[in-house]
PAVEXTOR-610531 format. One line per 2 residues: number of its first residue (from 1); their letters; for each residue x, y, z of C-alpha. Coordinates in steps of 0.05 Angstrom, whole numbers. Example, Ala and Ser with C-alpha at 12.3 -4.5 7.8 and 13.67 -1.06 7.14 Angstrom:
<pts>
1	as	246/-90/156 ~ 273/-21/143;
</pts>
This chain:
<pts>
1	md	2097/2445/2681 ~ 2067/2376/2689;
3	dd	2005/2380/2733 ~ 2030/2323/2778;
5	lf	2093/2363/2794 ~ 2051/2425/2804;
7	di	2010/2387/2856 ~ 2074/2374/2894;
9	el	2093/2448/2892 ~ 2025/2467/2920;
11	qa	2030/2416/2976 ~ 2099/2442/2993;
13	lh	2071/2512/2995 ~ 2023/2492/3050;
15	lv	2082/2474/3093 ~ 2117/2539/3074;
17	en	2057/2581/3095 ~ 2054/2545/3162;
19	nn	2127/2561/3177 ~ 2134/2634/3196;
21	nf	2209/2628/3207 ~ 2217/2605/3135;
23	ds	2178/2665/3109 ~ 2218/2713/3152;
25	dk	2283/2682/3131 ~ 2263/2684/3058;
27	tn	2245/2758/3063 ~ 2313/2775/3093;
29	hv	2347/2738/3037 ~ 2311/2778/2985;
31	nt	2336/2842/3015 ~ 2407/2820/3032;
33	pq	2429/2761/2990 ~ 2486/2724/3023;
35	nd	2496/2654/2996 ~ 2463/2662/2929;
37	sg	2456/2715/2874 ~ 2402/2766/2881;
39	ks	2374/2746/2814 ~ 2365/2673/2835;
41	il	2332/2693/2901 ~ 2286/2742/2865;
43	tr	2266/2687/2816 ~ 2249/2640/2873;
45	nh	2209/2694/2906 ~ 2170/2707/2842;
47	wk	2156/2633/2837 ~ 2130/2632/2908;
49	ea	2083/2690/2893 ~ 2058/2655/2830;
51	ak	2047/2591/2868 ~ 2008/2629/2922;
53	ka	1963/2658/2869 ~ 1953/2590/2838;
55	lh	1938/2560/2906 ~ 1885/2611/2922;
57	lg	1850/2608/2855 ~ 1782/2579/2862;
59	dp	1765/2512/2830 ~ 1716/2528/2774;
61	we	1684/2460/2785 ~ 1679/2465/2860;
63	ef	1604/2474/2859 ~ 1595/2407/2824;
65	hl	1627/2368/2882 ~ 1662/2317/2839;
67	eq	1703/2296/2900 ~ 1640/2262/2927;
69	le	1634/2216/2868 ~ 1659/2145/2865;
71	te	1734/2136/2853 ~ 1747/2092/2793;
73	vv	1810/2058/2768 ~ 1821/2067/2693;
75	cr	1874/2046/2643 ~ 1905/2105/2608;
77	yr	1937/2100/2539 ~ 1985/2153/2513;
79	fn	2019/2157/2446 ~ 2091/2173/2428;
81	av	2089/2207/2360 ~ 2162/2198/2341;
83	rq	2169/2125/2359 ~ 2098/2107/2340;
85	tw	2087/2069/2405 ~ 2035/2068/2460;
87	ik	2044/2072/2535 ~ 1995/2042/2585;
89	de	1986/2057/2659 ~ 1931/2060/2712;
91	vl	1904/2124/2743 ~ 1848/2144/2791;
93	vk	1791/2188/2767 ~ 1723/2215/2787;
95	ia	1675/2230/2730 ~ 1608/2265/2728;
97	ke	1547/2224/2713 ~ 1518/2272/2662;
99	pf	1552/2312/2606 ~ 1558/2387/2613;
101	sh	1562/2401/2538 ~ 1555/2368/2471;
103	ga	1593/2376/2406 ~ 1575/2352/2337;
105	mr	1597/2281/2352 ~ 1617/2275/2425;
107	sc	1591/2291/2495 ~ 1635/2326/2546;
109	fr	1639/2304/2619 ~ 1674/2336/2677;
111	lk	1729/2293/2706 ~ 1781/2298/2760;
113	kl	1845/2257/2757 ~ 1890/2244/2816;
115	st	1963/2257/2804 ~ 2005/2194/2800;
117	fc	2057/2228/2844 ~ 2008/2236/2902;
119	hr	2017/2186/2959 ~ 1949/2202/2988;
121	qn	1882/2216/2955 ~ 1876/2292/2959;
123	wr	1820/2306/2909 ~ 1819/2380/2927;
125	ta	1883/2390/2887 ~ 1865/2339/2833;
127	sn	1869/2366/2762 ~ 1807/2383/2722;
129	yv	1798/2346/2657 ~ 1745/2341/2604;
131	ak	1726/2270/2583 ~ 1695/2262/2514;
133	ry	1654/2203/2490 ~ 1623/2192/2422;
135	me	1547/2198/2425 ~ 1538/2143/2374;
137	dv	1573/2076/2376 ~ 1639/2076/2339;
139	dr	1694/2025/2332 ~ 1740/2026/2393;
141	nv	1799/2039/2348 ~ 1770/2107/2330;
143	yf	1789/2133/2399 ~ 1861/2112/2389;
145	dd	1862/2140/2318 ~ 1840/2208/2345;
147	vk	1895/2209/2397 ~ 1947/2190/2345;
149	lq	1924/2247/2301 ~ 1927/2299/2356;
151	id	1994/2276/2384 ~ 2024/2275/2314;
153	ak	1999/2346/2305 ~ 2030/2364/2372;
155	lw	2098/2341/2347 ~ 2091/2389/2288;
157	ge	2074/2444/2338 ~ 2141/2431/2371;
159	ey	2176/2435/2304 ~ 2142/2501/2290;
161	nr	2164/2529/2357 ~ 2235/2509/2343;
163	hn	2237/2562/2289 ~ 2225/2616/2341;
165	pp	2160/2646/2314 ~ 2130/2708/2347;
167	kk	2080/2665/2385 ~ 2091/2592/2400;
169	vd	2036/2541/2394 ~ 2018/2476/2428;
171	if	1969/2420/2415 ~ 1931/2395/2476;
173	qm	1956/2330/2504 ~ 1902/2277/2493;
175	sv	1899/2206/2517 ~ 1849/2149/2520;
177	ie	1822/2121/2585 ~ 1787/2054/2592;
179	fi	1739/2041/2650 ~ 1762/1971/2661;
181	nr	1712/1956/2718 ~ 1651/1978/2679;
183	pg	1610/1933/2634 ~ 1637/1935/2563;
185	kp	1699/1973/2586 ~ 1678/2040/2555;
187	ly	1730/2087/2527 ~ 1736/2163/2534;
189	hi	1783/2216/2509 ~ 1811/2261/2563;
191	eh	1843/2330/2558 ~ 1860/2382/2610;
193	yi	1808/2435/2622 ~ 1829/2506/2609;
195	eg	1788/2569/2619 ~ 1781/2616/2559;
197	ey	1745/2630/2495 ~ 1743/2572/2446;
199	ik	1756/2596/2375 ~ 1758/2560/2308;
201	yn	1811/2593/2265 ~ 1807/2550/2203;
203	sn	1774/2486/2180 ~ 1794/2424/2140;
205	sg	1757/2451/2079 ~ 1786/2521/2069;
207	fi	1746/2562/2120 ~ 1784/2619/2154;
209	sc	1752/2659/2210 ~ 1750/2732/2191;
211	ek	1719/2754/2257 ~ 1775/2723/2298;
213	mr	1831/2735/2248 ~ 1899/2710/2273;
215	lt	1965/2703/2237 ~ 1995/2646/2277;
217	pq	1944/2591/2261 ~ 1947/2603/2186;
219	af	2023/2607/2186 ~ 2027/2543/2227;
221	sh	1985/2505/2176 ~ 2028/2532/2118;
223	ft	2091/2514/2157 ~ 2071/2441/2166;
225	fe	2059/2434/2091 ~ 2127/2459/2071;
227	rs	2165/2428/2129 ~ 2136/2359/2115;
229	gh	2157/2363/2042 ~ 2084/2368/2020;
231	el	2068/2301/2052 ~ 2017/2330/2101;
233	iv	1985/2394/2128 ~ 1955/2406/2197;
235	vd	1889/2444/2191 ~ 1824/2453/2229;
237	iq	1861/2496/2279 ~ 1818/2512/2339;
239	gv	1826/2522/2414 ~ 1841/2574/2467;
241	gd	1893/2625/2444 ~ 1950/2585/2415;
243	ly	1932/2521/2452 ~ 1898/2479/2398;
245	td	1855/2418/2401 ~ 1818/2371/2353;
247	pq	1861/2388/2292 ~ 1858/2350/2226;
249	ih	1915/2325/2184 ~ 1910/2319/2108;
251	ta	1961/2272/2078 ~ 1986/2270/2006;
253	sg	1960/2199/1999 ~ 1893/2216/2030;
255	mg	1900/2157/2076 ~ 1902/2154/2151;
257	yg	1876/2204/2203 ~ 1802/2189/2195;
259	dg	1748/2211/2147 ~ 1768/2284/2156;
261	nl	1831/2271/2116 ~ 1814/2301/2048;
263	gt	1883/2289/2018 ~ 1908/2337/1966;
265	rg	1836/2363/1957 ~ 1838/2389/2028;
267	ma	1906/2420/2016 ~ 1879/2454/1954;
269	lf	1821/2484/1993 ~ 1869/2511/2046;
271	fy	1914/2545/1996 ~ 1857/2574/1955;
273	sh	1837/2617/2015 ~ 1906/2626/2046;
275	tc	1944/2691/2039 ~ 2014/2690/2066;
277	na	2022/2737/2125 ~ 2081/2769/2160;
279	ic	2097/2705/2199 ~ 2098/2663/2135;
281	hs	2148/2712/2105 ~ 2191/2715/2168;
283	lg	2196/2639/2168 ~ 2216/2638/2095;
285	ls	2153/2603/2071 ~ 2140/2612/1997;
287	pf	2073/2638/1973 ~ 2028/2588/1938;
289	dl	2016/2605/1864 ~ 1946/2633/1852;
291	as	1914/2664/1791 ~ 1907/2740/1788;
293	te	1832/2736/1798 ~ 1842/2692/1860;
295	ll	1892/2740/1889 ~ 1842/2796/1879;
297	kn	1790/2757/1919 ~ 1839/2745/1975;
299	kk	1856/2819/1979 ~ 1804/2828/2034;
301	ma	1839/2774/2075 ~ 1906/2809/2066;
303	vl	1876/2875/2092 ~ 1846/2840/2152;
305	ql	1914/2810/2169 ~ 1943/2880/2175;
307	sc	1898/2892/2234 ~ 1926/2832/2273;
309	kt	1967/2850/2334 ~ 2021/2798/2326;
311	rv	2086/2827/2300 ~ 2148/2790/2276;
313	rg	2213/2803/2313 ~ 2262/2789/2257;
315	te	2294/2732/2297 ~ 2253/2676/2266;
317	dl	2291/2617/2235 ~ 2281/2608/2161;
319	ci	2257/2542/2132 ~ 2313/2528/2083;
321	sp	2305/2473/2032 ~ 2355/2416/2036;
323	sd	2398/2389/1980 ~ 2368/2337/1934;
325	ke	2411/2283/1967 ~ 2386/2300/2036;
327	rv	2314/2293/2015 ~ 2318/2217/2008;
329	hw	2325/2203/2083 ~ 2261/2238/2104;
331	ke	2218/2211/2047 ~ 2208/2140/2072;
333	fi	2200/2162/2144 ~ 2143/2212/2132;
335	ra	2107/2165/2084 ~ 2108/2110/2135;
337	rs	2075/2157/2185 ~ 2019/2176/2138;
339	ts	2004/2108/2107 ~ 1938/2076/2127;
341	tn	1924/2002/2134 ~ 1867/1961/2162;
343	sp	1900/1960/2230 ~ 1872/2007/2283;
345	ty	1922/2063/2277 ~ 1950/2057/2208;
347	gs	1997/2000/2223 ~ 2028/2028/2286;
349	fs	1985/1997/2340 ~ 1945/1935/2356;
351	ym	1895/1942/2412 ~ 1878/1880/2453;
353	se	1813/1898/2488 ~ 1806/1831/2524;
355	ss	1877/1827/2548 ~ 1910/1857/2609;
357	es	1975/1862/2572 ~ 2002/1928/2548;
359	vq	1990/1954/2478 ~ 2045/1929/2432;
361	sn	2078/1972/2379 ~ 2077/1947/2307;
363	ke	2144/1919/2287 ~ 2140/1946/2216;
365	yg	2164/2013/2241 ~ 2228/1981/2264;
367	le	2225/2021/2329 ~ 2230/1996/2400;
369	sf	2167/2002/2443 ~ 2169/2038/2509;
371	gs	2129/1981/2538 ~ 2080/1982/2596;
373	ys	2079/2022/2659 ~ 2038/2012/2722;
375	cd	2009/2067/2765 ~ 2062/2053/2818;
377	ds	2119/2070/2771 ~ 2143/2138/2796;
379	sh	2182/2152/2733 ~ 2117/2157/2695;
381	gd	2080/2223/2703 ~ 2020/2258/2677;
383	de	2005/2292/2611 ~ 2053/2346/2595;
385	da	2009/2404/2572 ~ 1942/2435/2587;
387	gf	1882/2418/2544 ~ 1812/2443/2532;
389	ga	1749/2403/2534 ~ 1713/2434/2476;
391	ee	1684/2398/2416 ~ 1686/2410/2342;
393	nn	1630/2462/2345 ~ 1644/2535/2360;
395	fh	1612/2537/2428 ~ 1641/2579/2484;
397	fp	1649/2565/2558 ~ 1621/2618/2604;
399	mn	1690/2637/2629 ~ 1734/2698/2624;
401	ns	1774/2703/2561 ~ 1847/2689/2574;
403	ds	1909/2674/2535 ~ 1936/2604/2531;
405	gv	1998/2620/2570 ~ 2042/2589/2517;
407	gs	2064/2659/2496 ~ 2124/2674/2455;
409	ak	2179/2656/2503 ~ 2244/2649/2465;
411	kk	2276/2601/2514 ~ 2258/2528/2502;
413	rt	2218/2495/2557 ~ 2255/2443/2598;
415	rc	2219/2377/2601 ~ 2209/2340/2666;
417	es	2222/2266/2673 ~ 2149/2247/2669;
419	ec	2142/2282/2602 ~ 2199/2242/2572;
421	sv	2158/2179/2576 ~ 2113/2206/2521;
423	te	2159/2247/2477 ~ 2232/2248/2497;
425	en	2276/2308/2482 ~ 2322/2267/2437;
427	dv	2260/2244/2398 ~ 2243/2316/2383;
429	ve	2314/2330/2361 ~ 2313/2268/2316;
431	fa	2247/2290/2286 ~ 2274/2360/2273;
433	el	2335/2332/2237 ~ 2292/2288/2193;
435	vs	2245/2344/2176 ~ 2302/2391/2157;
437	rr	2321/2343/2101 ~ 2250/2342/2074;
439	sr	2229/2415/2074 ~ 2202/2438/2007;
441	ps	2174/2506/1984 ~ 2103/2515/1962;
443	cv	2119/2549/1896 ~ 2118/2516/1828;
445	mn	2185/2545/1808 ~ 2219/2500/1860;
447	ee	2184/2439/1832 ~ 2210/2456/1763;
449	ql	2281/2461/1790 ~ 2273/2393/1823;
451	re	2250/2362/1758 ~ 2313/2389/1724;
453	lq	2353/2347/1773 ~ 2319/2283/1750;
455	ne	2345/2236/1697 ~ 2327/2253/1626;
457	ne	2279/2194/1621 ~ 2242/2217/1684;
459	kh	2247/2291/1672 ~ 2179/2302/1642;
461	ys	2139/2268/1696 ~ 2139/2264/1771;
463	ss	2088/2247/1825 ~ 2089/2319/1851;
465	vl	2040/2331/1908 ~ 2041/2405/1891;
467	gq	2021/2388/1819 ~ 1963/2346/1844;
469	ih	1940/2404/1888 ~ 1938/2451/1828;
471	ld	1901/2399/1788 ~ 1850/2393/1844;
473	la	1841/2468/1844 ~ 1827/2467/1769;
475	ky	1775/2413/1779 ~ 1744/2451/1838;
477	he	1736/2512/1793 ~ 1702/2470/1739;
479	lg	1654/2440/1791 ~ 1635/2511/1812;
481	rf	1662/2505/1882 ~ 1689/2576/1881;
483	sm	1634/2610/1840 ~ 1565/2637/1858;
485	en	1503/2597/1841 ~ 1484/2602/1767;
487	qe	1550/2636/1753 ~ 1601/2612/1703;
489	yd	1664/2587/1735 ~ 1730/2624/1727;
491	hd	1759/2593/1664 ~ 1823/2633/1668;
493	aa	1838/2611/1740 ~ 1821/2538/1723;
495	fy	1867/2540/1663 ~ 1921/2574/1704;
497	hm	1922/2518/1756 ~ 1922/2466/1701;
499	eq	1984/2499/1673 ~ 2017/2500/1742;
501	aa	2001/2426/1751 ~ 2034/2411/1684;
503	rc	2095/2451/1704 ~ 2101/2406/1764;
505	gn	2099/2346/1718 ~ 2028/2321/1733;
507	le	2013/2273/1676 ~ 1937/2284/1676;
509	av	1948/2359/1670 ~ 1999/2351/1615;
511	nt	1951/2306/1576 ~ 1893/2354/1586;
513	la	1933/2414/1561 ~ 1958/2375/1501;
515	ki	1886/2359/1481 ~ 1862/2430/1493;
517	yl	1916/2460/1449 ~ 1907/2406/1395;
519	qi	1831/2412/1394 ~ 1822/2340/1418;
521	ph	1761/2322/1461 ~ 1780/2318/1535;
523	dv	1746/2302/1601 ~ 1772/2358/1646;
525	lt	1757/2433/1632 ~ 1714/2411/1573;
527	sv	1689/2482/1562 ~ 1759/2513/1558;
529	tv	1784/2525/1488 ~ 1842/2560/1454;
531	kk	1849/2590/1385 ~ 1870/2541/1331;
533	ct	1935/2566/1303 ~ 2005/2540/1287;
535	en	2034/2567/1351 ~ 1982/2531/1395;
537	ie	1991/2467/1356 ~ 2065/2469/1371;
539	vg	2050/2480/1445 ~ 2002/2421/1443;
541	md	2053/2376/1410 ~ 2104/2395/1463;
543	ym	2056/2375/1518 ~ 2041/2310/1480;
545	kq	2116/2295/1477 ~ 2120/2306/1552;
547	aa	2064/2256/1563 ~ 2096/2206/1515;
549	ca	2163/2213/1552 ~ 2124/2198/1616;
551	sd	2105/2130/1585 ~ 2034/2149/1568;
553	ra	2016/2098/1514 ~ 1961/2139/1481;
555	am	2008/2199/1474 ~ 2062/2154/1443;
557	if	2013/2128/1391 ~ 1987/2198/1377;
559	la	2058/2222/1363 ~ 2073/2161/1320;
561	kc	2011/2173/1277 ~ 2028/2247/1270;
563	yd	2098/2231/1244 ~ 2068/2176/1202;
565	tg	2016/2219/1167 ~ 2045/2288/1175;
567	dn	1988/2315/1217 ~ 2006/2370/1268;
569	vs	2080/2368/1246 ~ 2118/2407/1194;
571	qr	2135/2344/1154 ~ 2131/2268/1157;
573	nw	2185/2229/1194 ~ 2176/2154/1191;
575	re	2239/2143/1232 ~ 2206/2180/1290;
577	av	2140/2145/1276 ~ 2173/2076/1282;
579	hw	2208/2099/1346 ~ 2143/2117/1381;
581	ye	2107/2056/1354 ~ 2161/2012/1386;
583	ra	2157/2049/1452 ~ 2082/2042/1453;
585	ir	2088/1967/1442 ~ 2138/1960/1499;
587	te	2094/1999/1546 ~ 2060/1953/1595;
589	ei	1987/1972/1584 ~ 1958/1905/1605;
591	de	1891/1884/1634 ~ 1879/1842/1696;
593	gg	1891/1778/1657 ~ 1962/1799/1640;
595	ey	1949/1805/1565 ~ 1934/1862/1519;
597	da	1859/1874/1513 ~ 1837/1856/1442;
599	cm	1784/1910/1446 ~ 1830/1966/1467;
601	nd	1846/2024/1422 ~ 1905/2010/1376;
603	pt	1920/1938/1396 ~ 1991/1913/1390;
605	ye	1981/1875/1325 ~ 1958/1939/1290;
607	ll	2020/1977/1314 ~ 2065/1920/1291;
609	sr	2033/1915/1223 ~ 2039/1990/1213;
611	qa	2113/1988/1231 ~ 2122/1931/1182;
613	al	2088/1971/1127 ~ 2134/2031/1139;
615	yq	2197/1987/1137 ~ 2172/1952/1074;
617	kg	2162/2017/1038 ~ 2217/2061/1067;
619	gf	2226/2136/1060 ~ 2219/2199/1103;
621	el	2286/2186/1137 ~ 2270/2112/1148;
623	kk	2314/2062/1111 ~ 2276/2007/1074;
625	da	2284/1938/1106 ~ 2239/1884/1077;
627	nk	2268/1829/1120 ~ 2251/1868/1184;
629	ag	2182/1882/1155 ~ 2171/1807/1148;
631	dl	2192/1795/1220 ~ 2144/1849/1244;
633	yn	2086/1820/1204 ~ 2099/1752/1236;
635	la	2098/1784/1305 ~ 2033/1819/1286;
637	ae	2003/1753/1265 ~ 2022/1719/1330;
639	sa	1993/1777/1370 ~ 1928/1774/1329;
641	ms	1924/1699/1340 ~ 1931/1708/1416;
643	cm	1872/1756/1412 ~ 1830/1705/1375;
645	kg	1836/1742/1308 ~ 1850/1681/1263;
647	kl	1832/1712/1196 ~ 1872/1774/1211;
649	an	1931/1731/1232 ~ 1930/1693/1165;
651	ky	1930/1760/1129 ~ 1992/1782/1167;
653	ym	2027/1716/1152 ~ 2014/1727/1078;
655	ya	2042/1798/1083 ~ 2104/1770/1117;
657	ee	2117/1721/1060 ~ 2111/1778/1010;
659	ay	2160/1820/1050 ~ 2210/1763/1054;
661	ae	2203/1754/979 ~ 2222/1827/967;
663	se	2282/1817/1012 ~ 2307/1757/971;
665	d	2299/1797/906;
</pts>
C-alpha cells in the first residue's frame, strides 16, 4: 500500500479507538453477520488488527527526534519506465544534518517525508526514508541516471512477477529530491527505509553469494536476459529479502546505465557462474551452454542450491518464445530503451536546473509526457513501494532480520490512484505484451534455428548477442580470468565457447576458427592449435566460406586464391576464383577518404589484373574471354592510376592491348 494512504488509515484508526460504540458494534458483527458476508467482515477485522499492530509499532528513528528539525520544501522527480517520462512535484521533508552510514560512493542520511495526502503536518506519522548523496562531486545528471536504471529494473521485476514465480520480487522505488531553497540546489536520492538484513546476492561481474544462497535472485537475472531477447540483463541483486535496491543493468550495446554497464562482457561473467535452478526450470528458461569443465566447477553451486528453502509450485508460467514475425515489434522498442546518448538519461530526459518548469520528456521516444504536478494535486501520491537505505557495500543495519513482505502471493496487487502517476496498470500490460514478442532462449541451438529462418545471403552471419557473449567467454579464458595464478588457462573451454559463438554466426569467431583449422596466424586463442589433416582443412574451408558469405573481404580473397592455385581444395576452379575475386572487389572496404587504401593488402587493381589473367588464359571450368580480359586490365590500370601507381597503370594498359589483340585474332 502507498505510505500516504497508510497514513490515512492510521489516522482513521485513532478515531475508531476513541469510539467505543463502534468497537462494540464491530464485535457483534463479527459474531453475527447481518448485512454482509462473514468472510468480508472477518477480513475487515483482520485489517483492523493489522493496522493496530502497525500503529503501536515504535518508530525506529524516534530517538533521533527528526521532527524537531527544520521543515524544508523540496522538488521531487519520479520516473515512468514505460513512457520514459519524468514527473515533478513538491513535498515537505526533514533531514538529519549528519549521515548515519556510508557506502562505497554515497553517504546515507535519515529523512522523514510528510505524506502529500495529509492536510496538517503530523510528523509523528511521517514515513521514514533514507536520503543518499554522493560523497564526491558528480554531474547532476548522474542522480537521474541512477533513478532511471532502478525504475527500469523495477519494471522487469513486475514482468517477472507476472509469471507467478514461487516468490515475487520488487525493486525499491527511488526518486530524486532537489533542495530548491539551499545554495546550489543539492540533489539526493531517496528510498523508503525498511528494517532487515541487507544481503548482496550477486554482482555485476559474476559474483554469487554462497553464504546467502538464494534461488530467486539468480533466476530473476536469468529471466530478464531471456525475456528481453538478450538485449539486457538485471544483475547486482541486493537488498532485504526479495526487495532489491541499487541493481545494475548490462545492455547488449554496452551503452547507457552508467559505468557499471559491462555490456556482453558482464553478461558473460554472469552466465559463467550461473547454474540454472528449480525456478529457472519452472519458468522454462533454457540453460546457458557451458563446457564440461565449467559445469564441473559449478557443481558445488548446484549442490548449494539444493539446500535452499524455496520450492516451485508447478503453477509458474513458462517463457515461450514468439514467432519470428512477432519478434520485430519488440526489437526497436527495447533498443531505444538501452541506447545511450550525450543527453542526461540516454535521450529520454533533459534536466533544466535553473528553471522552475517541469522536466520535459524527449520527443524522440514518440511518447506523451505526464507533465508536471504540484504538491497540491491530490491525484498525485507517494512512492508505491518500500525501499531500503543501504549502499553498495555489504553492511548491515542493527535491526532484526525480517522478510520483505513481498512474499509469494498469487493474486496481483491492486494499484492505488497515486501509484498510477508513476507506472500505470495499462503501461505494465503494454510492456508485458511487447516483451512476449521478444523473448529468446539462452541456448545456442535456438540461435541456429533463427539463422535458418534468414535469407540465404544472410544465413551465415548475424549480430547475435549470445554469440558475442560466448566470444567474450573465450577471450576471458585466454586472459586467465577463470584460472589460478601461474596456471594455464582452460584451452578446451575457450575453444568450446569459440565454437558456440561461431554457431551463433559471430563473424570474429568464424574467422578465428577458420584460421585455427587452416594453420593461419590469428590474434585470438593464439596458443590453441589443431592437428593438420585433410578433415581439419575441410572444416577450416567451411568456416572460411561462412566468413566470405558474411561479406568478409579477406575471406573472399583467401577463397579466390585457393581456387586459383589449388591450395586447400581438391582441385583448381578458376570459375569459383573469379566469382570470389569479383565479390571482394564489390565489397565496400574503404578508408575514411572514401577510396581504397593503396597500401592495403590485395588492392583492387591486383584483384582486377588477376581476374584478367584468368580470363585471358581460360581453363579449370572458366571459359576463355580475351575481350573481357582486356576490359579488366583497363579497369586495373584506372584503379592503379587513382592510387598514384603510374608505372603499374601503363603496364596494365599494355596488357589490355595484348588481350584485345588476341580477341581480334
